N, C-alpha and C positions, 0 to 999 in steps of 0.2 A: 502493499499498501503506499502511496505517496501521501507525504506531510509537507507543509507549508511551515516552514519557521521563521516567525513575524519579528521581527527587531524594532522596538519602537525609539524613535528618534526625534530630536528637538529643533528647532530653529537656531536655537541660543547656544546650542552644545559647543565646545571647542571640538576640532577636528581629532581624531586619535591620535595617540603618539606614534612615533617609530617602533618602539617596541611593541605597543598593542597590535600595530599592523604586521609587524614579523610573529608574533604569536600567532595572530587570524590566518597569516597564511600558511604556518605550519598544520594548526588545525582543520583549514581546508583541506591541505593536502592528505591529513590522515583521514578525512570524511571521503574525499575521492580515491586513494587506496582501499579501503573497504568495500567502495560501491556503493556508497550511500548517498553521495552528492549526483544531483541530478541538475541542479544550477544554483547560481547564489549572485547576487549584484546588492549592490548599494545604491542608494536612491540620491538624486541630487535635491537640493533644499525646495521646501515647498514653496519658497518664493518664486521658484521656476513652474510652478504648477498651474494647471486649471481646472476647476471645478465644474459640471454640468450637471444642473439640477433639472428634473424632468416633474412637469405636472400638468397631466395630461397630454397637450399638443404644443405647449409653451416648453420653451427650453430656455433657462438662464446661465448664462457663463460669468464664473466669478476668478477671477486671476489671484494665485496666491501672492503673499502669503495669506494663510487662514487664521485669523487672529482668535476666531471663537474657537479653535480646535486645543483642545488641551493634550490628545496625545496623536503625535503622526508616525509612519512607518518610515521607519530610516534604512532598509534595507530587508533581504529576506533571503534565504536560502529554499530550496527544493529538494527534499530528501527520500529515498525509496528504504523503508523500513520494514520489518515483518511482524512489527508490531509498535503501538501508542510509547510502552515501555521502553523499546529499543530506541525511540526517537528521544525521548527522556533522557537516558543514560547518555547518550551521544551530546546534549545540550549541554548536560551537567559537567562534560568536560571544555565547553567552550571558556575560552580567557577572559568573560565579561569579569567586573567589578564594579563596584560603587551604585548599587541598586538597580543596577539595569533588569529591565523585565521584558523577557521574550516569551511570545506565545506559540504555541504548537497547536495546530487544526492540520485534523485529515482532508485531503483534497477529495472532492466527488468526483466520481471518474466518470467520463462517458459523453461529457456534452459536445466536445470538438468532433468524437468518433461519430456522433449521430448525423452531423451534417460532411464528413467526409474531410474537415479540415486539415490542412499540412501545414507545416512551418514554411515561412517566404524564404525561398532562396535567396542569398543577395548576391 
């Protein structure tokens, strides 16, 4: 089963230290070597994002940053694990500190396959 591991972020946070980046590279390499890592990415600040609100046929656009938001997504992993517990055990090894909160959620499979979606080729 695939799991999305969601890392919370904040517009006001300082960029990670070089030591943290080095530790995260090692951690991601371990995930990849174990065959767990499907994808991982960090996200640009919310100030570069846009939100689209749907209300019937109306669409309203709001450019970032989003001051009313208390929690933003800073990045994510997509993992292939045999169980939720396996995903939790992998996450417990992550080099986070300082009250970082990370969420693990199972991916609901099958939406893309239903319509025959394929990844875009560059």
